[in-house]
C-alpha positions, 0 to 999 in steps of 0.5 A: 461454492458460488457468489450467491451462496456467500452473501453481501460483501464485507468490503469493496476495494479498488481491485477486489470485493471482500466477503466474510463467510463461515468465519473466513475472509474471501477476497474475490478479484476484479476481472480486469486483473492479471490471472496471477494476481491471487497467487502473487498476493498469497505468496507475498502474504505468506512471505510476510508471515515467514518474516514474523509479521502477523498477517491473516493465514492464507487458506486457499487460492481458488476460483469462484464463478470463474473469478480469482479468489483468495481464502484467508483467516478472519481476524476480528477487531478494529482497524487503527483507522476505526479506532482513531475515528472513535477516539480522535484525541488518541490519534497520535498514539495510534499513528505512532503504533502504526509506524512501529508496525510499519518499521517492523515490516521495513526491518525484514529482507524482501529478497524473494518478491517483486522488485519495487523498481520494476513495479514503479517503472511499469506503473509510470509507463502506463500512467494516463494523462502523463506525457511521454517526456515526463514519463522518461524524466521520472523513470530516469529519476527512479533509476537514479534512486538508491536500492534497498533490499527491504520488505515494503507493504506498498499500500500501508495505512491505518485502515490496513492494520487490524487491532485484536487482543492487543495485537496487530495484523497487517492486511492487503499485501497485493502491492508488496515489493522489495525496495527502498523504505523511503518510497514506502513511507512516501507512499503512505504520506501521499495516501494520508495527504489526500484526506488530511494534511495534518494527519500526513504531517503527523505521520511523517514527523513521527516516522522521521523521529522514530527512524532517524530518516530526514523528510527530504530523503523521503519526499524526494520520492514524491513525483515517482510515487505520484506518477505510479499512483496515477496508473491505479485510477483510484476513485478516491484519488484526484488525478489533478492533484497527482499531476500538480505534484509531478509538475511542481517537481518538474518546475523545481528542477527546471528552475521555474 
């Protein structure tokens, strides 16, 4: 099998190109990623499955035209994001459903996968446009945060949940880790806020209502998550916005 045989991409992401071929999903990773990227994602996805989370079944980890590739079960359906776009009057219903699924993930123990603290530490240290003294402050802040041994998706949002046959499947587990669920919630909030403040606020209000967590303990993670996201160089995200978030935190602790 080679890429010419597969045809046109099904979707293109920040780290990989996804194809639908012979009723299977083939995720072909970008060349700039570590050689272990496909194996790590497969392991995390299989771990989530072992916890009772519905995810696409991993069929193979291979190479196609010299590129890392992950072959997975194809789960037909619509993402929650697509359903909200088609039924905007039901946004709160679908957002609530997405939170129920995220909370199910957060109930799982994640002891055997990468530590969130290790991942965030690495990302902060490699974040571009961030001065070294700010990196040191944010790493110190990260070190002071409480640890939890909970499974966290790491990139949870309404376009990573597929609804099919009245069931939900969560995709894209490459950023999964074990850590504090408040950081995972903060990450989701930050993702939504780049597109819609109203959606971000709805998500945070609903999550806090369902979980009993306070907004303050979730938003305390904001500068850490913003700095880590800087290292991802995502085309849809504004580095200026992230730097503004970080600087707002620095000004607050300095009493500016």
